[in-house]
C-alpha positions as CSV (number, residue, x, y, z in Angstrom):
1,M,-8.1,7.6,19.5
2,Q,-6.4,8.3,16.2
3,S,-2.6,7.5,14.8
4,I,-2.4,10.4,12.3
5,S,1.4,10.0,11.3
6,P,4.8,8.9,12.8
7,E,6.4,10.8,15.1
8,T,9.5,12.1,12.9
9,I,9.7,11.9,9.1
10,F,13.3,12.0,7.3
11,R,12.5,12.7,3.8
12,G,14.7,13.5,0.5
13,N,18.2,12.5,-0.7
14,N,20.3,11.6,1.7
15,A,17.3,11.1,4.0
16,W,19.0,8.2,5.6
17,Q,22.2,9.9,6.7
18,K,20.3,12.9,8.4
19,S,18.1,9.9,10.5
20,L,21.5,8.4,12.0
21,T,21.6,10.9,14.8
22,Q,17.4,10.3,15.9
23,I,17.9,6.3,15.3
24,T,21.0,6.2,17.7
25,K,19.1,8.0,20.2
26,L,16.4,5.7,20.4
27,T,18.0,2.0,20.0
28,K,21.3,0.5,21.0
29,N,20.6,-3.1,19.8
30,P,18.0,-2.5,16.5
31,L,17.2,-5.9,14.3
32,I,17.0,-4.5,10.4
33,L,13.7,-6.9,9.0
34,G,14.0,-7.4,5.3
35,R,13.0,-10.1,2.3
36,G,14.4,-10.1,-1.0
37,H,17.5,-10.4,-2.5
38,Q,16.9,-7.8,-4.2
39,T,17.5,-5.1,-1.7
40,N,20.7,-7.0,0.0
41,N,22.9,-4.1,-1.2
42,L,20.5,-1.2,0.9
43,R,20.2,-3.3,3.7
44,K,23.5,-4.5,3.8
45,K,24.5,-0.5,3.8
46,I,21.8,0.6,6.5
47,F,23.4,-2.5,9.0
48,N,27.3,-1.0,8.0
49,D,26.1,2.5,8.7
50,L,24.3,1.5,11.8
51,K,27.0,-0.6,13.0
52,N,29.5,2.4,12.6
53,Q,27.4,4.2,15.2
54,N,28.6,1.5,17.6
55,L,25.4,-0.1,17.4
56,I,24.5,-3.7,18.1
57,V,22.9,-4.8,15.0
58,N,21.1,-7.9,13.8
59,T,19.0,-9.0,10.7
60,A,16.2,-11.3,9.6
61,N,14.1,-11.7,6.4
62,L,10.8,-12.5,5.9
63,Q,10.1,-15.8,4.0
64,F,7.0,-15.2,2.8
65,D,4.1,-12.3,2.9
66,C,3.2,-10.4,5.9
67,C,2.0,-13.8,7.3
68,Y,1.7,-15.0,11.3
69,E,4.3,-17.6,10.7
70,D,7.0,-15.0,9.6
71,I,5.8,-13.1,12.5
72,S,5.8,-15.6,15.2
73,R,9.4,-16.5,14.0
74,I,11.1,-12.9,13.5
75,K,9.4,-12.4,17.4
76,N,11.3,-15.4,18.4
77,I,14.4,-14.0,16.9
78,I,14.1,-10.7,18.6
79,L,13.2,-12.1,21.8
80,K,16.2,-14.1,21.3
81,N,18.8,-11.3,20.4
82,N,17.1,-8.8,23.2
83,N,16.5,-6.3,20.3
84,D,14.8,-3.1,21.4
85,S,13.8,-2.1,18.0
86,I,12.9,-3.1,14.9
87,I,13.8,-1.2,11.5
88,A,11.6,-2.7,8.6
89,A,13.4,-1.9,5.2
90,G,11.5,-3.1,2.0
91,G,8.3,-2.7,0.8
92,G,4.9,-3.2,2.2
93,K,4.6,-6.7,3.1
94,V,8.1,-5.9,5.4
95,L,7.0,-2.6,6.5
96,D,3.4,-4.2,8.1
97,S,5.5,-7.3,9.4
98,G,8.0,-4.8,11.1
99,K,5.0,-2.4,12.7
100,Y,2.7,-5.1,13.9
101,I,5.7,-7.5,15.4
102,A,6.9,-4.1,17.3
103,E,3.6,-3.8,18.5
104,S,3.2,-6.5,19.9
105,L,6.4,-6.6,21.5
106,N,6.4,-2.7,22.5
107,I,9.1,-1.9,20.8
108,P,10.0,1.2,18.4
109,C,9.4,0.7,14.9
110,I,11.6,2.9,12.5
111,T,10.3,2.4,8.7
112,V,12.7,2.2,5.8
113,P,10.2,2.4,2.2
114,L,12.5,1.2,-0.6
115,S,10.4,1.5,-2.9
116,A,7.1,3.7,-3.5
117,S,4.6,0.9,-3.9
118,T,2.9,1.6,-0.6
119,C,2.2,4.2,1.5
120,A,2.8,1.6,4.4
121,G,5.8,3.3,5.9
122,W,3.3,6.1,7.6
123,T,0.3,4.1,8.7
124,A,-0.8,2.7,11.9
125,L,-1.9,-0.5,9.5
126,S,-0.8,-3.9,9.0
127,N,-2.3,-6.2,6.4
128,I,-2.5,-9.3,7.4
129,Y,-2.1,-12.3,4.5
130,T,-1.3,-16.4,4.6
131,K,1.8,-17.5,3.4
132,D,0.3,-17.8,-0.3
133,G,-0.3,-14.4,-0.4
134,Q,-4.2,-14.7,0.4
135,F,-5.1,-11.5,2.6
136,I,-6.6,-12.1,6.0
137,K,-7.5,-9.3,8.0
138,D,-6.0,-6.0,7.9
139,V,-5.3,-4.8,11.7
140,A,-5.3,-1.3,13.5
141,L,-2.3,-0.4,15.3
142,G,-1.7,1.6,18.4
143,S,0.6,4.2,17.0
144,C,2.1,5.1,13.4
145,P,6.0,4.1,13.3
146,K,8.5,6.3,15.3
147,I,10.6,7.5,12.7
148,L,9.8,7.2,9.0
149,V,13.0,7.7,6.5
150,Y,11.9,8.1,2.9
151,D,15.2,8.2,1.5
152,H,14.9,9.3,-2.4
153,K,18.2,7.7,-3.2
154,F,16.7,4.3,-1.7
155,I,13.4,4.8,-3.6
156,Q,15.7,5.3,-7.0
157,T,16.9,1.7,-6.9
158,A,13.5,0.3,-7.2
159,P,12.2,-1.4,-10.3
160,S,9.9,1.4,-12.1
161,R,7.1,-1.3,-11.9
162,T,6.8,-0.7,-7.9
163,L,6.5,3.1,-8.7
164,A,3.4,2.8,-11.3
165,S,2.0,0.0,-8.6
166,G,2.4,3.0,-5.9
167,I,0.5,5.6,-7.7
168,A,-2.5,3.0,-8.7
169,D,-2.9,2.4,-4.6
170,A,-2.4,6.2,-4.2
171,L,-5.2,7.1,-6.6
172,A,-7.5,4.9,-5.0
173,K,-7.7,7.4,-2.0
174,W,-9.3,9.7,-4.0
175,Y,-12.0,7.2,-5.3
176,E,-12.6,5.4,-2.3
177,S,-12.9,8.1,0.1
178,S,-14.5,10.5,-2.0
179,I,-17.9,8.1,-2.0
180,T,-17.8,6.5,1.4
181,S,-17.0,9.8,3.2
182,S,-18.3,12.9,1.3
183,T,-21.5,13.1,3.8
184,I,-19.6,12.8,7.1
185,D,-19.9,16.2,9.1
186,D,-16.3,16.4,10.3
187,G,-13.9,18.8,9.1
188,L,-10.9,16.5,9.1
189,V,-12.4,13.8,7.0
190,Q,-13.6,16.4,4.7
191,Q,-10.1,17.6,4.5
192,A,-8.7,14.6,4.3
193,I,-10.6,14.1,1.2
194,Q,-9.8,17.4,-0.5
195,I,-6.0,16.4,-0.1
196,S,-6.7,13.1,-1.8
197,R,-8.3,14.8,-4.6
198,V,-5.1,17.1,-5.1
199,L,-3.0,13.9,-4.5
200,R,-5.7,12.4,-7.4
201,D,-4.3,15.9,-9.9
202,Q,-1.1,15.7,-9.1
203,L,-0.7,11.8,-10.1
204,L,-3.0,12.2,-13.2
205,I,-1.1,15.3,-14.0
206,E,2.8,14.1,-13.3
207,G,2.6,10.0,-12.6
208,E,3.6,9.2,-16.3
209,K,6.2,12.0,-16.2
210,A,7.7,10.2,-12.8
211,F,7.1,6.7,-14.3
212,K,9.3,7.6,-17.5
213,G,11.7,10.5,-16.7
214,Q,14.9,10.5,-15.0
215,F,14.8,10.7,-11.2
216,E,17.7,13.6,-11.0
217,H,16.1,17.6,-11.7
218,N,12.5,16.0,-12.1
219,P,10.3,17.5,-9.8
220,S,7.9,15.3,-11.4
221,W,9.1,12.2,-9.9
222,R,10.2,13.8,-6.7
223,N,6.2,14.8,-6.4
224,T,5.1,11.2,-7.1
225,V,7.3,9.3,-5.0
226,E,6.3,11.4,-2.2
227,A,2.6,12.0,-2.7
228,C,2.8,7.5,-2.9
229,G,4.4,7.1,0.3
230,L,3.6,10.2,2.5
231,T,0.4,11.8,1.3
232,A,-1.5,8.9,0.8
233,G,-0.4,7.7,4.2
234,L,-1.7,11.6,5.6
235,V,-5.0,10.8,4.4
236,G,-5.7,7.7,6.5
237,G,-4.0,9.3,9.6
238,I,-6.4,12.6,9.1
239,G,-9.6,10.6,7.5
240,G,-9.4,7.2,9.7
241,E,-10.7,4.0,8.2
242,K,-13.4,5.5,5.8
243,C,-10.8,7.3,4.2
244,R,-8.9,4.6,3.7
245,T,-10.6,1.7,1.7
246,A,-14.0,1.1,-0.1
247,A,-14.4,-1.9,-3.1
248,A,-11.2,-1.1,-4.9
249,H,-9.7,-2.6,-1.5
250,A,-12.3,-5.0,-1.2
251,I,-11.9,-6.4,-4.8
252,H,-8.3,-6.9,-4.2
253,N,-8.5,-8.6,-1.0
254,A,-10.8,-10.6,-3.0
255,I,-8.6,-11.5,-6.0
256,T,-5.6,-12.4,-3.5
257,Q,-7.8,-15.5,-2.3
258,I,-7.1,-17.4,-5.8
259,I,-4.0,-18.6,-6.1
260,S,-2.0,-17.9,-9.0
261,P,2.2,-18.6,-10.0
262,N,1.9,-15.0,-11.2
263,K,2.9,-12.6,-8.4
264,F,1.6,-8.9,-8.4
265,L,2.0,-5.9,-6.3
266,H,-0.9,-4.7,-4.3
267,G,-1.0,-1.5,-6.1
268,E,-1.0,-3.6,-9.8
269,I,-4.3,-5.7,-8.1
270,V,-5.7,-2.4,-6.6
271,G,-5.7,-0.6,-9.7
272,V,-8.3,-3.4,-11.5
273,G,-10.4,-3.0,-8.2
274,L,-10.4,0.8,-9.1
275,L,-11.9,0.4,-12.3
276,L,-14.5,-2.1,-11.4
277,Q,-15.7,0.3,-8.4
278,L,-16.1,2.6,-11.0
279,R,-18.3,0.2,-12.7
280,L,-20.4,-0.6,-9.4
281,E,-20.8,3.0,-9.1
282,E,-22.0,3.7,-12.7
283,M,-24.3,0.3,-12.5
284,K,-25.5,0.9,-8.9
285,N,-25.6,4.4,-8.1
286,N,-26.0,5.9,-11.6
287,N,-22.6,7.9,-11.3
288,K,-22.9,9.2,-15.0
289,L,-19.2,10.6,-14.8
290,A,-17.6,6.9,-13.6
291,D,-17.3,5.9,-17.3
292,Q,-15.1,9.3,-17.9
293,S,-13.4,8.3,-14.9
294,I,-12.2,4.9,-16.0
295,K,-11.2,6.2,-19.6
296,Q,-9.2,8.9,-17.8
297,L,-7.6,6.2,-15.7
298,F,-7.4,3.5,-18.1
299,V,-5.2,6.0,-20.7
300,L,-2.9,6.6,-17.4
301,M,-2.7,2.9,-16.5
302,K,-1.5,1.5,-20.5
303,E,1.4,4.8,-19.9
304,L,2.2,3.1,-16.5
305,N,2.2,-1.2,-18.0
306,L,-0.5,-1.7,-15.3
307,P,-2.9,-4.4,-15.0
308,T,-6.7,-3.5,-16.1
309,T,-8.1,-6.5,-16.3
310,I,-8.4,-9.7,-14.0
311,A,-7.3,-12.0,-16.6
312,Q,-4.2,-9.6,-17.2
313,L,-3.1,-10.6,-13.5
314,G,-3.0,-14.3,-14.7
315,I,-6.1,-15.2,-13.5
316,N,-9.4,-16.5,-15.7
317,V,-12.7,-15.5,-13.8
318,F,-14.6,-17.9,-15.6
319,E,-13.3,-21.3,-14.5
320,N,-12.3,-22.8,-11.2
321,N,-15.9,-21.0,-9.5
322,N,-13.0,-18.1,-9.5
323,L,-16.1,-15.5,-10.1
324,E,-18.3,-16.9,-7.4
325,K,-15.3,-17.0,-4.6
326,I,-13.8,-13.1,-5.4
327,A,-18.0,-12.1,-4.9
328,N,-18.1,-14.2,-1.9
329,F,-14.9,-13.1,-0.3
330,T,-15.7,-9.2,-1.6
331,C,-19.4,-9.3,0.4
332,R,-18.0,-10.9,3.0
333,D,-19.5,-9.3,6.6
334,K,-17.0,-6.4,7.2
335,S,-15.8,-6.0,4.0
336,E,-14.9,-2.9,2.8
337,I,-17.2,-2.9,0.1
338,H,-20.1,-2.3,2.6
339,F,-18.7,1.1,3.6
340,L,-20.3,2.1,0.1
341,P,-23.1,4.5,0.4
342,F,-25.0,1.7,-1.6
343,E,-26.0,-1.6,-1.1
344,I,-23.9,-4.1,-2.9
345,H,-24.8,-8.0,-3.6
346,K,-23.0,-11.2,-4.6
347,Q,-24.7,-11.0,-8.0
348,D,-23.7,-7.8,-8.4
349,I,-19.5,-8.3,-8.3
350,V,-20.6,-11.4,-10.3
351,E,-22.8,-9.3,-13.1
352,V,-19.8,-6.4,-12.8
353,I,-16.9,-8.5,-12.9
354,A,-18.3,-10.7,-15.6
355,N,-19.4,-7.9,-17.9
356,F,-15.9,-6.2,-17.1
357,E,-13.6,-8.9,-18.2
358,Q,-15.9,-9.6,-21.7
359,Q,-15.4,-6.2,-23.1
360,K,-12.4,-4.2,-24.3
361,I,-12.3,-0.1,-22.8
362,K,-12.2,1.7,-25.6
363,T,-10.3,4.6,-25.0
């Protein structure tokens, strides 16, 4: 079975208003799930608009990440209120929590991304973390969300940092899927890889214009936010597991194991993992183009104010056994690192990160 896409997608300016008729057919007593205070006003608008449709509406907020503690608490709230759907409005952790909770209670999920930071509004996948933000595992879900509402007016209110994060995360689709799946003799997988290549090219060409430009009358902004939030999800939907993740995400998951006072977004960490993946390809797979790719990405990432080393994520890998912790988690059983077409050992990770952190990439 393959869950390729949400059943219904509304996108563009005022997509939320256009979706209301469909939403009211699906639910009479929804729970709106959110998280941060920055998006309070948007969630109030969603709440009021649903109330005006004569729906019974409840709200709840995550206290932490997409973690079992929050999931259990929100499930109890839904059962108490007898909610018949969940509307997840926020970033990736909110969207993942909403999808997971909806599936476990067998109620429909409506995703309303409030930034372009990930493609979590699209996918049949939830990443589970501890309440401190340490990655535990990803959970494949039985279906994508019932409705995805990708309203550009909502996305515009998000900090520019979230767009940069989304660009880094979406760029990883090509670099990961092209190396894990290039030898797979499956037409859909090959088509997914080609979509991810076009996605990468579009982001390399338009990403900086989107990040630095205005929202209005800026096709680069529109194309970029939809690339991050929609097309990136489509690649994973068509291509399946191996078109989603490899070393960049494996290293991301490992970096989250180091508890740090600094909070970084998913894509910001994935971007660093992507640079390290390319170094691994150069070192272990004799990829002659990897260094060129690193330099190309480095230029864009600097323009997007993205971190390019683990040190810039506020973590010193040379203290507290951090390097070994990252290497161990990266290479654990069932890690995405093993999707690579060459063997990776803990010492390889130790070596590539130590060298990477000690040198400055010259562009």
